[in-house]
C-alpha positions, -999 to +999 in steps of 0.1 A: +281+273+677+305+253+654+292+221+670+256+231+663+262+240+626+264+204+613+232+195+632+215+226+617+225+215+582+212+180+588+179+193+601+176+217+571+183+189+546+159+165+563+131+190+561+139+200+525+143+165+511+106+155+512+097+188+496+121+182+468+110+146+464+074+156+459+080+189+440+072+171+408+037+162+420+029+195+435+015+210+403-004+178+395-019+177+430-031+213+424-050+202+393-068+174+411-105+179+416-112+171+452-149+165+446-142+139+419-116+123+441-140+120+471-166+106+447-144+079+432-130+069+466-165+066+480-175+046+449-145+022+454-157+016+490-192+008+477-178-017+452-157-032+479-189-038+499-203-058+470-179-087+476-192-094+512-227-088+497-220-115+471-207-138+499-240-135+517-261-137+485-243-170+476-240-182+512-278-182+518-284-203+487-262-233+495-269-260+521-260-251+556-230-274+558-213-253+531-223-218+541-189-208+556-169-223+527-191-204+502-187-171+520-150-177+524-145-181+486-158-146+481-142-130+512-107-143+506-106-126+472-104-092+490-070-104+503-057-124+473-067-102+444-058-070+462-022-082+464-022-096+428-035-063+415-008-043+432+021-066+422+012-072+385-025-072+378-030-035+374+000-032+351-013-059+329-047-044+327-040-006+324-002-004+319+014+009+287-002-009+257+015-039+241+000-044+206-036-038+218-036-071+237-022-065+272-005-039+293+032-041+298+049-047+332+061-011+334+038-004+363+046-036+382+043-031+420+025+002+412+058+017+398+049+051+382+014+049+397+013+078+421-007+107+432-006+126+400-035+121+376-031+099+345-048+118+316-054+086+297-078+073+323-089+099+348-075+134+345-091+149+376-082+123+403-050+108+415-038+078+395-039+057+427-076+066+432-084+051+397-062+021+406-080+013+438-114+018+422-105-007+395-091-031+421-125-036+435-138-047+401-109-072+399-118-086+433-155-093+427-152-107+392-137-141+401-161-141+430-190-143+406-176-176+392-176-193+426-214-197+425-211-222+396-189-247+415-202-241+450-201-270+474-174-291+457-141-274+449-109-277+470-100-245+487-063-248+480-069-253+443-094-225+443-068-200+456-044-209+427-073-208+402-083-173+410-047-160+407-042-177+374-077-167+361-073-131+370-038-129+355-045-148+323-082-140+316-094-109+336-064-087+331-060-091+293-098-087+288-098-055+309-070-041+287-089-050+255-120-031+266-107-003+290-070-001+286-055+028+266-047+011+232-069-020+238-081-034+206-118-036+214-117-001+229-100+012+197-127-005+177-154+014+196-169-012+219-190+004+246-189-011+281-195+016+307-190-005+339-183-041+331-209-060+310-180-076+290-152-072+315-170-085+346-203-102+338-197-119+305-161-130+313-172-145+347-204-160+333-187-178+305-159-189+329-187-204+351-200-224+321-165-238+315-161-246+351-193-266+355-183-288+325-148-295+338-156-299+375-188-319+370-220-323+391-223-324+428-229-358+445-265-370+440-273-339+419-308-344+404-316-372+428-320-352+460-332-316+466-306-288+469-326-261+486-313-227+498-308-229+536-312-192+545-330-169+521-329-142+547-292-141+543-296-141+505-319-111+507-294-092+528-267-100+503-290-087+475-296-055+493-258-049+498-252-058+461-278-033+449-264-006+473-229-012+461-239-012+425-244+025+426-207+028+431-200+001+405-219+020+377-221+056+387-185+055+399-174+044+365-181+080+353-149+088+374-163+123+382-192+136+401-215+151+374-242+145+349-230+111+336-226+097+371-262+109+379-276+093+347-258+060+355-270+061+391-306+066+380-304+039+352-290+014+377-318+017+402-345+016+375-330-015+359-327-033+392-364-025+400-375-036+365-354-068+367-371-077+399-406-072+384-397-090+352-384-121+370-413-125+394-438-118+366-427-147+345-422-169+376-457-161+389-472-169+355-453-202+352-453-215+388-483-197+403-463-180+431-437-152+432-407-162+454-382-142+474-354-160+457-369-150+424-371-113+434-335-114+445-323-131+413-343-107+392-328-077+409-293-090+403-302-099+367-314-063+360-284-048+377-259-070+358-276-063+325-277-025+328-240-024+338-225-019+303-253+004+292-257+025+324-237+055+313-251+055+277-289+051+280-319+070+294-344+060+321-370+045+297-344+023+280-333+012+315-368+000+322-369-021+290-335-035+295-341-044+332-375-060+326-364-080+296-333-091+316-355-104+344-377-125+321-349-138+299-326-147+327-354-165+345-359-187+315-321-190+309-317-204+345-343-231+337-323-243+307-296-259+330-321-285+341-328-295+305-291-295+295-281-313+327-252-292+339-248-282+376-244-245+378-252-244+415-261-207+419-271-198+384-240-178+374-244-187+337-281-178+335-278-145+354-243-131+347-235-148+314-268-142+298-272-109+315-238-098+302-247-107+266-281-089+268-266-058+284-238-054+259-261-059+229-287-036+244-260-010+246-256-013+209-293-007+205-302+019+230-270+040+235-274+076+226-251+106+223-279+127+240-270+109+273-232+107+268-214+126+242-183+105+247-202+073+237-220+066+205-255+062+190-269+027+189-292+010+164-323+029+174-305+062+167-293+053+133-260+036+140-263-001+131-225-005+132-225-001+170-245-032+174-221-051+152-191-039+172-208-049+204-214-084+190-178-087+181-169-079+217-193-105+230-179-133+207-143-124+213-145-123+251-168-153+254-144-174+233-113-162+251-127-167+286-142-202+278-110-216+263-086-202+288-107-211+318-109-247+306-072-248+301-065-234+336-089-259+352-076-289+333-040-280+343-049-276+380-069-308+379-039-327+366-015-311+391-035-309+424-071-320+417-101-297+416-127-315+438-129-325+474-134-362+481-169-376+480-167-381+518-158-345+523-185-334+500-211-354+520-198-341+553-198-305+540-169-281+531-173-261+563-159-289+584-138-307+557-120-276+544-120-252+572-127-271+604-157-249+613-194-249+614-217-220+602-243-228+629-239-244+663-274-247+677 
């Protein structure tokens, strides 16, 4: 019996230690809304699916010798940015505020980010659920930029670029707009799901990238036609599907605001499709599948900042105008002579600006009491605040993106050799072929 006593004590302590360790979170776990938690986790999975969707959307639009390299640039972000987000990205974006500009490193390695809710961000779900949802936004945002320099960037340089860009551009901007204490958030800027944080920041970064990296070999002297529009259409469908998690999930609870955002998202995607092909049909005489896909993405991108603040009729107007204006914006690149390979600037940059300003016009407290009224509802100041957000983020993203690219070009070079570009990045950078027929 005496021999069994020490073992009994050890067994008792081993069972009691976990209970003691988690005793502090027991009360918090009881306050968690399981429905909201399930909703946000499902939304995070939907947003994750958007990155492979983007890979297919972009992959179908490049030449077949670059399809795998283009898909790889999106897919690898699921690995690279997931780790960056856990180690320091989340802390810089949402950690304790440092003078309204950036989060501190108090949450580095997800320190203090556990299963208890954080009342500053999402009081009804575990903090880790909010973190993983926001991770998927951080993953896809640099992926959008890749369309601008498709078919010509070194993969090794690309990997370092996305880490630096996410750390120095995306994370601070996220804190400005969504972080507790962020200066734009404190000013009253409205961005429900990422018009500023995701689309404008990446669209302006894409503009900076095409100026620094330069045009593809023989650009303007030979056709650069999409090699597989079926693949692009599949990618569009996955993006549209995932966008419900992107926008509705940003309500962070299953309820009226999530429903309103869900409805507005679908309506704007539909209106964007119709807007783009209407203007394309009038100008070129034929509506194209690529135009329909591009219009859908334009409408979805443009409604993103407004989705939780506007009603269905406003969503129709925003989506249709986005389809038309982004169509004409894409055409400008041929007049200005820059090589934005997959129209990131015209769709996400212009769409981001339109969406943020449209929020300042159409937002109404009747849809979301936590938002604000826009210009149409008697609050002209909101449009001014939105404009300040656009200017600040566009300037910051443009300057810092140019700085990062110039540095990397000096240290390791941005572009593949002309021989590799002619051969195709699939073989030159990855030793593979997308098709072996």
